[in-house]
DOKEZA-594354 format. One line per field, with one value per residue (C-alpha): y negated, z, x. Coordinates in steps of 0.05 Angstrom, whole numbers, plus 5000, padded with zeros to 4 digits. Layout:
# residues N
y	Y|...
z	Z|...
x	X|...
***
This chain:
# residues 396
y	4492|4450|4270|4277|4323|4364|4429|4502|4517|4576|4578|4574|4617|4659|4731|4798|4788|4857|4899|4962|4952|4989|5024|5059|5058|5029|4962|4985|4952|4894|4842|4880|4831|4771|4732|4698|4647|4652|4591|4615|4636|4665|4731|4721|4796|4812|4767|4793|4866|4853|4822|4875|4931|4901|4903|4830|4808|4760|4702|4684|4618|4598|4522|4513|4556|4554|4536|4533|4464|4446|4517|4508|4450|4402|4452|4460|4385|4383|4439|4403|4340|4381|4412|4345|4313|4365|4350|4343|4370|4412|4419|4484|4484|4549|4620|4625|4559|4579|4646|4616|4562|4612|4658|4602|4578|4648|4657|4592|4609|4559|4608|4608|4533|4523|4574|4538|4471|4496|4534|4468|4436|4440|4477|4464|4511|4504|4569|4642|4659|4602|4624|4695|4670|4629|4686|4735|4689|4696|4626|4605|4552|4506|4490|4513|4479|4526|4500|4508|4438|4391|4333|4373|4395|4322|4306|4358|4332|4261|4282|4321|4261|4213|4179|4154|4187|4128|4149|4223|4263|4305|4357|4372|4433|4411|4455|4452|4387|4332|4305|4234|4210|4256|4237|4164|4178|4207|4149|4098|4132|4118|4185|4192|4242|4295|4330|4398|4422|4497|4499|4455|4462|4455|4463|4523|4507|4542|4571|4553|4594|4531|4502|4567|4567|4495|4513|4573|4527|4475|4528|4559|4624|4635|4648|4620|4587|4601|4559|4574|4507|4434|4419|4470|4431|4366|4400|4428|4360|4326|4375|4364|4289|4300|4342|4290|4338|4318|4296|4361|4401|4367|4370|4445|4455|4417|4454|4520|4546|4552|4534|4571|4546|4585|4529|4456|4428|4463|4441|4367|4346|4387|4351|4284|4300|4310|4386|4431|4490|4555|4557|4619|4611|4644|4614|4680|4706|4768|4724|4685|4749|4770|4702|4702|4773|4758|4693|4723|4785|4741|4714|4777|4811|4776|4819|4816|4867|4856|4892|4919|4946|4917|4859|4845|4793|4806|4753|4755|4823|4831|4898|4911|4977|5007|4982|4932|4876|4813|4748|4689|4630|4587|4646|4667|4597|4598|4668|4654|4592|4631|4688|4641|4613|4682|4678|4605|4560|4521|4456|4448|4384|4421|4477|4429|4392|4457|4472|4404|4338|4302|4348|4366|4407|4439|4462|4491|4529|4558|4578|4612|4650|4674|4695|4734|4767|4791|4822|4892|4864|4794|4787|4781|4706|4678|4611|4569|4521|4447|4464|4507|4579|4633|4703|4754|4785|4843|4823|4847
z	8171|8136|7922|7904|7850|7824|7787|7802|7847|7806|7735|7713|7773|7817|7796|7829|7881|7906|7902|7943|8016|8047|8095|8039|8057|8127|8107|8095|8155|8171|8146|8162|8186|8152|8093|8046|7991|7926|7880|7828|7756|7723|7754|7808|7805|7833|7893|7903|7900|7949|7999|7989|7999|8067|8082|8070|8039|7982|7955|7887|7853|7798|7804|7742|7683|7635|7565|7501|7475|7414|7386|7386|7337|7391|7413|7341|7334|7399|7372|7306|7345|7389|7329|7294|7358|7368|7443|7485|7546|7558|7622|7629|7685|7678|7653|7624|7587|7559|7534|7504|7469|7436|7417|7383|7347|7322|7296|7257|7227|7271|7320|7291|7284|7356|7380|7345|7372|7445|7439|7426|7489|7562|7593|7664|7695|7753|7789|7777|7735|7687|7684|7667|7610|7583|7586|7556|7496|7488|7517|7577|7629|7662|7725|7769|7822|7881|7916|7851|7848|7789|7831|7852|7780|7757|7815|7787|7715|7738|7783|7728|7682|7732|7743|7671|7608|7561|7490|7507|7480|7533|7518|7576|7576|7618|7663|7663|7701|7680|7734|7707|7765|7745|7671|7691|7729|7666|7624|7674|7670|7595|7567|7501|7520|7478|7517|7502|7529|7520|7561|7603|7662|7651|7697|7679|7648|7669|7731|7798|7840|7860|7891|7928|7953|7978|8014|8047|8071|8098|8136|8164|8128|8110|8152|8102|8034|7987|7932|7880|7843|7863|7807|7838|7903|7865|7827|7890|7925|7863|7860|7935|7922|7865|7911|7966|8016|8016|8089|8110|8069|8099|8169|8164|8135|8194|8248|8224|8158|8149|8083|8052|7993|7952|7959|7977|7910|7917|7990|7976|7961|8021|8066|8036|8059|8130|8129|8150|8102|8114|8065|8056|8057|7988|7937|7913|7914|7951|8005|8008|8020|8075|8109|8107|8135|8190|8211|8213|8249|8303|8319|8297|8358|8420|8471|8538|8583|8594|8626|8556|8547|8511|8465|8411|8356|8293|8240|8223|8255|8326|8361|8421|8457|8392|8347|8294|8269|8227|8250|8209|8208|8260|8307|8297|8315|8379|8397|8384|8428|8485|8478|8479|8544|8575|8618|8637|8624|8559|8566|8524|8493|8468|8436|8408|8369|8336|8307|8294|8269|8316|8374|8379|8440|8400|8345|8398|8432|8365|8348|8416|8407|8338|8367|8423|8373|8332|8391|8415|8486|8487|8559|8538|8529|8596|8608|8664|8681|8668|8649|8587|8567|8584|8562|8616|8630|8676|8747|8779
x	7931|7961|8000|8065|8089|8031|8027|8038|8096|8119|8095|8023|8008|8053|8061|8072|8019|8008|8070|8063|8082|8140|8093|8055|7981|7986|7959|7888|7855|7901|7850|7786|7734|7767|7739|7788|7774|7814|7815|7865|7849|7910|7932|7878|7862|7931|7918|7847|7869|7926|7878|7824|7875|7886|7812|7793|7728|7746|7704|7733|7719|7769|7763|7808|7825|7884|7863|7903|7917|7874|7878|7954|7956|7980|8033|8057|8063|8104|8147|8162|8181|8228|8261|8269|8297|8351|8350|8412|8377|8314|8275|8236|8185|8145|8158|8088|8095|8163|8137|8075|8114|8160|8103|8064|8127|8142|8071|8077|8145|8181|8212|8283|8285|8262|8312|8368|8345|8343|8408|8444|8414|8434|8375|8351|8300|8251|8262|8280|8218|8231|8304|8281|8238|8296|8345|8295|8294|8369|8383|8425|8411|8461|8422|8364|8321|8330|8268|8229|8200|8202|8228|8289|8300|8300|8348|8395|8390|8405|8461|8496|8487|8517|8450|8441|8413|8419|8405|8402|8344|8309|8255|8208|8163|8103|8061|7986|7981|8029|8075|8081|8124|8181|8174|8179|8243|8275|8251|8277|8345|8346|8324|8286|8233|8199|8144|8115|8047|8038|7974|7929|7882|7807|7748|7705|7638|7574|7606|7574|7622|7661|7599|7587|7659|7652|7587|7622|7679|7631|7592|7655|7640|7714|7775|7826|7824|7883|7913|7966|7966|7959|7910|7863|7864|7849|7792|7761|7764|7736|7677|7664|7662|7612|7568|7572|7603|7677|7676|7643|7693|7754|7725|7715|7785|7813|7774|7748|7778|7854|7887|7945|7988|8039|8091|8103|8080|8013|8010|8022|7950|7926|7975|7955|7884|7909|7912|7969|7969|8007|8066|8110|8186|8190|8143|8114|8044|8067|8097|8032|7993|8041|8037|7961|7960|8010|7976|7906|7932|7962|7894|7858|7831|7807|7771|7738|7705|7630|7572|7556|7627|7687|7670|7722|7726|7766|7757|7683|7671|7645|7652|7608|7622|7648|7591|7612|7567|7576|7546|7521|7571|7535|7525|7597|7622|7582|7604|7677|7674|7641|7691|7750|7723|7731|7668|7675|7615|7616|7577|7514|7543|7604|7563|7511|7564|7585|7516|7486|7517|7469|7486|7412|7392|7335|7384|7429|7373|7351|7423|7432|7367|7390|7457|7424|7377|7437|7473|7458|7451|7419|7440|7512|7499|7478|7444|7473|7417|7432|7503|7510|7523|7574|7592|7573|7641|7652|7669|7733
***
């Protein structure tokens, strides 16, 4: 598992989540038994459908939503300032923001003037999708950040300018969460900035799904938690602080629930919290889905032969002699630990720490009893007096 620049890695949210796999329908059960948390809002359905097609159970909680800015009045004011400034350079960070900016300008009768203003500027774009939106508008860019981060894009602008932008007017199309550090770099180089905010991130009102998601993480009831924007990470952490469970959340993300981020910008606040998120080489939602699938598949099935038959663990699904069952989070944590031990004794102290912050022996005994009651053969979990518990594996 795994804050610097913040904001989506590729546009307001990465697109093309669930393109059909090359193997046609062979993906149907790859994630069966796994439970995945999805925090994205925009185009989240693509991600959810891609995961569900692979058999995953998805818990969706959009921790942030994209909202128009002041019913477009703020965006219109930004547009008029851009037109008046006649910028020398323009920095385009997201495809969604570029499209929305042009649409609002057209609706207000400012489209031609904005087009003329931008056509006279040297345009720099943060990745292929932003480039596509620029070219679809009949404009051409002069540079692209190949790693699709704002910091690299600003590096490129400054390099082309010889390190100084004294007196040059630079228009910057912001994404939903302002990266002030990169704006400061441009100002310090002497640029006269005009910023444009086509949309902003807001926390959804009257939606308690975020709290339910945090509870699921703290209980270890997910296998992996996915993020497609850094602001969503910040919002989730902020909500956990408000609920008084931030330490529990981070602890569970370090030990029990993997994190996956669509790119390094999204991953930055996770890494700042001491996590090691999974990051695909290509910053696309489809690549994120493939990485999650591959990583979960690698640790998908663990099995051992017992007196009750083959016992296998796949995500949150336990199969005993061909019968599948799903355990509660605490029981699953105990069972996974015993299975990993392969029949060796796991000390009571080790197991007690998994089920109770105080490592209570009573809490452990209750948890073991619940686990035994959920299994088709309670004798699978064997007590080793004064030592701990073990899984009854087949001898020989």
